[in-house]
PANU-464600 format. One record per atom (N, C-alpha, C, O): residue number from 1; atom name; chain; x, y, z. Coordinates in steps of 0.1 Angstrom, whole numbers, plus 5000, padded with zeros to 4 digits. Last residue first. Example, Ala and Ser with C-alpha at 12.3 -4.5 7.8 and 13.67 -1.06 7.14 Angstrom:
// PANU-464600
[pt 2; 'N'; 'A'; [5128; 4978; 5071]]
[pt 2; 'CA'; 'A'; [5137; 4989; 5071]]
[pt 2; 'C'; 'A'; [5129; 5000; 5079]]
[pt 2; 'O'; 'A'; [5134; 5011; 5080]]
[pt 1; 'N'; 'A'; [5132; 4943; 5078]]
[pt 1; 'CA'; 'A'; [5123; 4955; 5078]]
[pt 1; 'C'; 'A'; [5132; 4967; 5078]]
[pt 1; 'O'; 'A'; [5142; 4967; 5085]]
***
This chain:
// PANU-464600
[pt 75; 'N'; 'A'; [3183; 6632; 4246]]
[pt 75; 'CA'; 'A'; [3181; 6643; 4254]]
[pt 75; 'C'; 'A'; [3191; 6654; 4250]]
[pt 75; 'O'; 'A'; [3191; 6665; 4255]]
[pt 74; 'N'; 'A'; [3165; 6609; 4226]]
[pt 74; 'CA'; 'A'; [3178; 6617; 4227]]
[pt 74; 'C'; 'A'; [3174; 6628; 4236]]
[pt 74; 'O'; 'A'; [3163; 6633; 4235]]
[pt 73; 'N'; 'A'; [3153; 6575; 4222]]
[pt 73; 'CA'; 'A'; [3151; 6589; 4226]]
[pt 73; 'C'; 'A'; [3165; 6596; 4228]]
[pt 73; 'O'; 'A'; [3175; 6590; 4233]]
[pt 72; 'N'; 'A'; [3136; 6549; 4207]]
[pt 72; 'CA'; 'A'; [3149; 6556; 4208]]
[pt 72; 'C'; 'A'; [3145; 6570; 4213]]
[pt 72; 'O'; 'A'; [3135; 6576; 4209]]
[pt 71; 'N'; 'A'; [3118; 6519; 4220]]
[pt 71; 'CA'; 'A'; [3121; 6530; 4209]]
[pt 71; 'C'; 'A'; [3135; 6536; 4212]]
[pt 71; 'O'; 'A'; [3144; 6530; 4218]]
[pt 70; 'N'; 'A'; [3116; 6516; 4255]]
[pt 70; 'CA'; 'A'; [3113; 6512; 4241]]
[pt 70; 'C'; 'A'; [3115; 6522; 4232]]
[pt 70; 'O'; 'A'; [3115; 6534; 4235]]
[pt 69; 'N'; 'A'; [3133; 6525; 4274]]
[pt 69; 'CA'; 'A'; [3126; 6513; 4277]]
[pt 69; 'C'; 'A'; [3121; 6507; 4263]]
[pt 69; 'O'; 'A'; [3123; 6495; 4261]]
[pt 68; 'N'; 'A'; [3163; 6540; 4261]]
[pt 68; 'CA'; 'A'; [3150; 6541; 4266]]
[pt 68; 'C'; 'A'; [3145; 6526; 4269]]
[pt 68; 'O'; 'A'; [3151; 6517; 4266]]
[pt 67; 'N'; 'A'; [3194; 6551; 4269]]
[pt 67; 'CA'; 'A'; [3187; 6539; 4263]]
[pt 67; 'C'; 'A'; [3174; 6537; 4269]]
[pt 67; 'O'; 'A'; [3173; 6534; 4281]]
[pt 66; 'N'; 'A'; [3200; 6584; 4262]]
[pt 66; 'CA'; 'A'; [3196; 6574; 4272]]
[pt 66; 'C'; 'A'; [3190; 6563; 4266]]
[pt 66; 'O'; 'A'; [3180; 6565; 4258]]
[pt 65; 'N'; 'A'; [3226; 6606; 4254]]
[pt 65; 'CA'; 'A'; [3216; 6597; 4248]]
[pt 65; 'C'; 'A'; [3213; 6586; 4259]]
[pt 65; 'O'; 'A'; [3223; 6580; 4264]]
[pt 64; 'N'; 'A'; [3234; 6640; 4256]]
[pt 64; 'CA'; 'A'; [3233; 6626; 4263]]
[pt 64; 'C'; 'A'; [3223; 6619; 4255]]
[pt 64; 'O'; 'A'; [3213; 6624; 4251]]
[pt 63; 'N'; 'A'; [3258; 6665; 4248]]
[pt 63; 'CA'; 'A'; [3246; 6658; 4247]]
[pt 63; 'C'; 'A'; [3246; 6646; 4255]]
[pt 63; 'O'; 'A'; [3257; 6641; 4259]]
[pt 62; 'N'; 'A'; [3272; 6697; 4246]]
[pt 62; 'CA'; 'A'; [3273; 6684; 4252]]
[pt 62; 'C'; 'A'; [3259; 6679; 4250]]
[pt 62; 'O'; 'A'; [3250; 6686; 4251]]
[pt 61; 'N'; 'A'; [3286; 6717; 4220]]
[pt 61; 'CA'; 'A'; [3275; 6715; 4229]]
[pt 61; 'C'; 'A'; [3275; 6700; 4234]]
[pt 61; 'O'; 'A'; [3278; 6691; 4225]]
[pt 60; 'N'; 'A'; [3311; 6732; 4212]]
[pt 60; 'CA'; 'A'; [3309; 6718; 4214]]
[pt 60; 'C'; 'A'; [3298; 6716; 4224]]
[pt 60; 'O'; 'A'; [3300; 6713; 4235]]
[pt 59; 'N'; 'A'; [3326; 6755; 4194]]
[pt 59; 'CA'; 'A'; [3312; 6752; 4198]]
[pt 59; 'C'; 'A'; [3311; 6737; 4200]]
[pt 59; 'O'; 'A'; [3310; 6730; 4190]]
[pt 58; 'N'; 'A'; [3351; 6763; 4184]]
[pt 58; 'CA'; 'A'; [3349; 6762; 4199]]
[pt 58; 'C'; 'A'; [3335; 6759; 4204]]
[pt 58; 'O'; 'A'; [3332; 6760; 4215]]
[pt 57; 'N'; 'A'; [3350; 6728; 4172]]
[pt 57; 'CA'; 'A'; [3355; 6738; 4182]]
[pt 57; 'C'; 'A'; [3354; 6751; 4177]]
[pt 57; 'O'; 'A'; [3356; 6753; 4165]]
[pt 56; 'N'; 'A'; [3318; 6717; 4160]]
[pt 56; 'CA'; 'A'; [3332; 6718; 4160]]
[pt 56; 'C'; 'A'; [3337; 6728; 4169]]
[pt 56; 'O'; 'A'; [3329; 6736; 4174]]
[pt 55; 'N'; 'A'; [3293; 6690; 4170]]
[pt 55; 'CA'; 'A'; [3298; 6703; 4164]]
[pt 55; 'C'; 'A'; [3313; 6704; 4164]]
[pt 55; 'O'; 'A'; [3320; 6694; 4167]]
[pt 54; 'N'; 'A'; [3290; 6674; 4202]]
[pt 54; 'CA'; 'A'; [3286; 6676; 4188]]
[pt 54; 'C'; 'A'; [3292; 6689; 4183]]
[pt 54; 'O'; 'A'; [3294; 6698; 4191]]
[pt 53; 'N'; 'A'; [3297; 6649; 4226]]
[pt 53; 'CA'; 'A'; [3297; 6662; 4221]]
[pt 53; 'C'; 'A'; [3295; 6663; 4207]]
[pt 53; 'O'; 'A'; [3297; 6653; 4199]]
[pt 52; 'N'; 'A'; [3281; 6626; 4249]]
[pt 52; 'CA'; 'A'; [3289; 6630; 4238]]
[pt 52; 'C'; 'A'; [3289; 6644; 4235]]
[pt 52; 'O'; 'A'; [3282; 6652; 4242]]
[pt 51; 'N'; 'A'; [3275; 6598; 4269]]
[pt 51; 'CA'; 'A'; [3277; 6612; 4270]]
[pt 51; 'C'; 'A'; [3286; 6617; 4258]]
[pt 51; 'O'; 'A'; [3298; 6612; 4257]]
[pt 50; 'N'; 'A'; [3250; 6574; 4269]]
[pt 50; 'CA'; 'A'; [3262; 6579; 4262]]
[pt 50; 'C'; 'A'; [3264; 6594; 4265]]
[pt 50; 'O'; 'A'; [3255; 6602; 4262]]
[pt 49; 'N'; 'A'; [3235; 6555; 4297]]
[pt 49; 'CA'; 'A'; [3236; 6568; 4288]]
[pt 49; 'C'; 'A'; [3249; 6567; 4281]]
[pt 49; 'O'; 'A'; [3259; 6561; 4286]]
[pt 48; 'N'; 'A'; [3210; 6532; 4306]]
[pt 48; 'CA'; 'A'; [3223; 6537; 4306]]
[pt 48; 'C'; 'A'; [3224; 6549; 4295]]
[pt 48; 'O'; 'A'; [3216; 6551; 4287]]
[pt 47; 'N'; 'A'; [3182; 6524; 4304]]
[pt 47; 'CA'; 'A'; [3186; 6535; 4312]]
[pt 47; 'C'; 'A'; [3200; 6539; 4313]]
[pt 47; 'O'; 'A'; [3202; 6549; 4319]]
[pt 46; 'N'; 'A'; [3189; 6491; 4294]]
[pt 46; 'CA'; 'A'; [3179; 6501; 4296]]
[pt 46; 'C'; 'A'; [3182; 6511; 4306]]
[pt 46; 'O'; 'A'; [3184; 6507; 4318]]
[pt 45; 'N'; 'A'; [3222; 6486; 4282]]
[pt 45; 'CA'; 'A'; [3211; 6482; 4290]]
[pt 45; 'C'; 'A'; [3202; 6494; 4292]]
[pt 45; 'O'; 'A'; [3206; 6506; 4290]]
[pt 44; 'N'; 'A'; [3244; 6487; 4263]]
[pt 44; 'CA'; 'A'; [3233; 6494; 4260]]
[pt 44; 'C'; 'A'; [3220; 6489; 4269]]
[pt 44; 'O'; 'A'; [3209; 6489; 4264]]
[pt 43; 'N'; 'A'; [3262; 6497; 4292]]
[pt 43; 'CA'; 'A'; [3256; 6501; 4279]]
[pt 43; 'C'; 'A'; [3255; 6490; 4270]]
[pt 43; 'O'; 'A'; [3266; 6483; 4269]]
[pt 42; 'N'; 'A'; [3276; 6492; 4314]]
[pt 42; 'CA'; 'A'; [3264; 6483; 4312]]
[pt 42; 'C'; 'A'; [3257; 6487; 4299]]
[pt 42; 'O'; 'A'; [3248; 6480; 4295]]
[pt 41; 'N'; 'A'; [3286; 6523; 4323]]
[pt 41; 'CA'; 'A'; [3288; 6509; 4325]]
[pt 41; 'C'; 'A'; [3276; 6501; 4322]]
[pt 41; 'O'; 'A'; [3265; 6505; 4327]]
[pt 40; 'N'; 'A'; [3282; 6550; 4301]]
[pt 40; 'CA'; 'A'; [3278; 6543; 4313]]
[pt 40; 'C'; 'A'; [3282; 6528; 4312]]
[pt 40; 'O'; 'A'; [3281; 6522; 4302]]
[pt 39; 'N'; 'A'; [3308; 6566; 4287]]
[pt 39; 'CA'; 'A'; [3298; 6555; 4284]]
[pt 39; 'C'; 'A'; [3295; 6549; 4296]]
[pt 39; 'O'; 'A'; [3304; 6543; 4302]]
[pt 38; 'N'; 'A'; [3319; 6599; 4279]]
[pt 38; 'CA'; 'A'; [3317; 6589; 4288]]
[pt 38; 'C'; 'A'; [3307; 6580; 4283]]
[pt 38; 'O'; 'A'; [3297; 6584; 4276]]
[pt 37; 'N'; 'A'; [3325; 6615; 4257]]
[pt 37; 'CA'; 'A'; [3330; 6619; 4270]]
[pt 37; 'C'; 'A'; [3329; 6609; 4279]]
[pt 37; 'O'; 'A'; [3337; 6608; 4289]]
[pt 36; 'N'; 'A'; [3334; 6614; 4223]]
[pt 36; 'CA'; 'A'; [3327; 6607; 4234]]
[pt 36; 'C'; 'A'; [3334; 6611; 4247]]
[pt 36; 'O'; 'A'; [3346; 6611; 4249]]
[pt 35; 'N'; 'A'; [3327; 6637; 4196]]
[pt 35; 'CA'; 'A'; [3337; 6634; 4208]]
[pt 35; 'C'; 'A'; [3328; 6625; 4218]]
[pt 35; 'O'; 'A'; [3316; 6629; 4220]]
[pt 34; 'N'; 'A'; [3311; 6643; 4176]]
[pt 34; 'CA'; 'A'; [3325; 6645; 4174]]
[pt 34; 'C'; 'A'; [3334; 6640; 4184]]
[pt 34; 'O'; 'A'; [3346; 6637; 4183]]
[pt 33; 'N'; 'A'; [3282; 6637; 4158]]
[pt 33; 'CA'; 'A'; [3289; 6635; 4170]]
[pt 33; 'C'; 'A'; [3304; 6635; 4168]]
[pt 33; 'O'; 'A'; [3309; 6628; 4159]]
[pt 32; 'N'; 'A'; [3275; 6641; 4131]]
[pt 32; 'CA'; 'A'; [3275; 6652; 4139]]
[pt 32; 'C'; 'A'; [3281; 6650; 4153]]
[pt 32; 'O'; 'A'; [3285; 6660; 4160]]
[pt 31; 'N'; 'A'; [3261; 6608; 4126]]
[pt 31; 'CA'; 'A'; [3265; 6620; 4120]]
[pt 31; 'C'; 'A'; [3264; 6632; 4130]]
[pt 31; 'O'; 'A'; [3254; 6634; 4137]]
[pt 30; 'N'; 'A'; [3272; 6580; 4140]]
[pt 30; 'CA'; 'A'; [3261; 6590; 4142]]
[pt 30; 'C'; 'A'; [3266; 6603; 4136]]
[pt 30; 'O'; 'A'; [3276; 6608; 4142]]
[pt 29; 'N'; 'A'; [3292; 6562; 4137]]
[pt 29; 'CA'; 'A'; [3280; 6559; 4130]]
[pt 29; 'C'; 'A'; [3269; 6568; 4132]]
[pt 29; 'O'; 'A'; [3258; 6567; 4127]]
[pt 28; 'N'; 'A'; [3313; 6572; 4152]]
[pt 28; 'CA'; 'A'; [3316; 6565; 4139]]
[pt 28; 'C'; 'A'; [3304; 6563; 4131]]
[pt 28; 'O'; 'A'; [3306; 6563; 4119]]
[pt 27; 'N'; 'A'; [3305; 6580; 4177]]
[pt 27; 'CA'; 'A'; [3308; 6590; 4167]]
[pt 27; 'C'; 'A'; [3311; 6585; 4153]]
[pt 27; 'O'; 'A'; [3310; 6593; 4143]]
[pt 26; 'N'; 'A'; [3302; 6553; 4190]]
[pt 26; 'CA'; 'A'; [3290; 6561; 4186]]
[pt 26; 'C'; 'A'; [3293; 6573; 4175]]
[pt 26; 'O'; 'A'; [3286; 6575; 4166]]
[pt 25; 'N'; 'A'; [3321; 6537; 4200]]
[pt 25; 'CA'; 'A'; [3321; 6538; 4185]]
[pt 25; 'C'; 'A'; [3309; 6547; 4180]]
[pt 25; 'O'; 'A'; [3306; 6549; 4168]]
[pt 24; 'N'; 'A'; [3316; 6535; 4228]]
[pt 24; 'CA'; 'A'; [3327; 6544; 4223]]
[pt 24; 'C'; 'A'; [3327; 6546; 4208]]
[pt 24; 'O'; 'A'; [3333; 6555; 4203]]
[pt 23; 'N'; 'A'; [3294; 6516; 4229]]
[pt 23; 'CA'; 'A'; [3291; 6531; 4230]]
[pt 23; 'C'; 'A'; [3304; 6540; 4226]]
[pt 23; 'O'; 'A'; [3301; 6551; 4222]]
[pt 22; 'N'; 'A'; [3287; 6490; 4213]]
[pt 22; 'CA'; 'A'; [3300; 6497; 4217]]
[pt 22; 'C'; 'A'; [3298; 6511; 4218]]
[pt 22; 'O'; 'A'; [3301; 6518; 4208]]
[pt 21; 'N'; 'A'; [3264; 6483; 4201]]
[pt 21; 'CA'; 'A'; [3265; 6482; 4215]]
[pt 21; 'C'; 'A'; [3278; 6486; 4222]]
[pt 21; 'O'; 'A'; [3279; 6486; 4234]]
[pt 20; 'N'; 'A'; [3270; 6484; 4173]]
[pt 20; 'CA'; 'A'; [3261; 6494; 4180]]
[pt 20; 'C'; 'A'; [3261; 6494; 4195]]
[pt 20; 'O'; 'A'; [3258; 6504; 4201]]
[pt 19; 'N'; 'A'; [3287; 6460; 4172]]
[pt 19; 'CA'; 'A'; [3292; 6475; 4168]]
[pt 19; 'C'; 'A'; [3282; 6485; 4175]]
[pt 19; 'O'; 'A'; [3287; 6494; 4183]]
[pt 18; 'N'; 'A'; [3270; 6441; 4179]]
[pt 18; 'CA'; 'A'; [3282; 6442; 4187]]
[pt 18; 'C'; 'A'; [3288; 6457; 4184]]
[pt 18; 'O'; 'A'; [3294; 6463; 4192]]
[pt 17; 'N'; 'A'; [3250; 6442; 4160]]
[pt 17; 'CA'; 'A'; [3246; 6446; 4174]]
[pt 17; 'C'; 'A'; [3260; 6448; 4182]]
[pt 17; 'O'; 'A'; [3260; 6457; 4190]]
[pt 16; 'N'; 'A'; [3264; 6434; 4137]]
[pt 16; 'CA'; 'A'; [3258; 6447; 4137]]
[pt 16; 'C'; 'A'; [3255; 6451; 4152]]
[pt 16; 'O'; 'A'; [3257; 6463; 4156]]
[pt 15; 'N'; 'A'; [3269; 6407; 4146]]
[pt 15; 'CA'; 'A'; [3281; 6417; 4143]]
[pt 15; 'C'; 'A'; [3275; 6431; 4144]]
[pt 15; 'O'; 'A'; [3281; 6439; 4151]]
[pt 14; 'N'; 'A'; [3244; 6397; 4147]]
[pt 14; 'CA'; 'A'; [3252; 6397; 4159]]
[pt 14; 'C'; 'A'; [3263; 6406; 4157]]
[pt 14; 'O'; 'A'; [3267; 6413; 4167]]
[pt 13; 'N'; 'A'; [3235; 6398; 4120]]
[pt 13; 'CA'; 'A'; [3228; 6407; 4131]]
[pt 13; 'C'; 'A'; [3237; 6407; 4144]]
[pt 13; 'O'; 'A'; [3236; 6417; 4150]]
[pt 12; 'N'; 'A'; [3264; 6399; 4099]]
[pt 12; 'CA'; 'A'; [3254; 6392; 4106]]
[pt 12; 'C'; 'A'; [3247; 6400; 4116]]
[pt 12; 'O'; 'A'; [3254; 6410; 4121]]
[pt 11; 'N'; 'A'; [3266; 6419; 4070]]
[pt 11; 'CA'; 'A'; [3271; 6414; 4082]]
[pt 11; 'C'; 'A'; [3260; 6407; 4090]]
[pt 11; 'O'; 'A'; [3248; 6409; 4087]]
[pt 10; 'N'; 'A'; [3261; 6440; 4047]]
[pt 10; 'CA'; 'A'; [3266; 6426; 4046]]
[pt 10; 'C'; 'A'; [3274; 6421; 4058]]
[pt 10; 'O'; 'A'; [3286; 6418; 4058]]
[pt 9; 'N'; 'A'; [3230; 6454; 4050]]
[pt 9; 'CA'; 'A'; [3243; 6454; 4055]]
[pt 9; 'C'; 'A'; [3249; 6441; 4054]]
[pt 9; 'O'; 'A'; [3244; 6431; 4060]]
[pt 8; 'N'; 'A'; [3208; 6472; 4031]]
[pt 8; 'CA'; 'A'; [3213; 6459; 4034]]
[pt 8; 'C'; 'A'; [3227; 6460; 4038]]
[pt 8; 'O'; 'A'; [3235; 6466; 4032]]
[pt 7; 'N'; 'A'; [3186; 6496; 4040]]
[pt 7; 'CA'; 'A'; [3199; 6494; 4035]]
[pt 7; 'C'; 'A'; [3204; 6480; 4039]]
[pt 7; 'O'; 'A'; [3203; 6476; 4051]]
[pt 6; 'N'; 'A'; [3158; 6519; 4034]]
[pt 6; 'CA'; 'A'; [3164; 6505; 4037]]
[pt 6; 'C'; 'A'; [3178; 6504; 4032]]
[pt 6; 'O'; 'A'; [3182; 6510; 4022]]
[pt 5; 'N'; 'A'; [3136; 6541; 4046]]
[pt 5; 'CA'; 'A'; [3149; 6539; 4039]]
[pt 5; 'C'; 'A'; [3153; 6526; 4043]]
[pt 5; 'O'; 'A'; [3152; 6522; 4055]]
[pt 4; 'N'; 'A'; [3105; 6557; 4040]]
[pt 4; 'CA'; 'A'; [3112; 6545; 4043]]
[pt 4; 'C'; 'A'; [3125; 6544; 4038]]
[pt 4; 'O'; 'A'; [3126; 6546; 4026]]
[pt 3; 'N'; 'A'; [3081; 6580; 4050]]
[pt 3; 'CA'; 'A'; [3093; 6578; 4043]]
[pt 3; 'C'; 'A'; [3100; 6566; 4048]]
[pt 3; 'O'; 'A'; [3102; 6565; 4061]]
[pt 2; 'N'; 'A'; [3050; 6594; 4047]]
[pt 2; 'CA'; 'A'; [3057; 6582; 4052]]
[pt 2; 'C'; 'A'; [3070; 6580; 4044]]
[pt 2; 'O'; 'A'; [3069; 6577; 4032]]
[pt 1; 'N'; 'A'; [3032; 6623; 4056]]
[pt 1; 'CA'; 'A'; [3043; 6617; 4048]]
[pt 1; 'C'; 'A'; [3050; 6606; 4054]]
[pt 1; 'O'; 'A'; [3055; 6607; 4065]]
***
């Protein structure tokens, strides 16, 4: 099954990239992320990480997102 979702964003590509490259704003645009613990210096460079929490108290599993060489990957 192949599913495509498209959404037109009324902003320039530069503005979109500026928002996405601000690691501290990750919880604002990723569903389920509740808290940022740290953002590696140099994010979104390849190999840098976002350290975040998901869920509600008292269950706050910690996660990491590493900026991969290609595509997207979550740990």
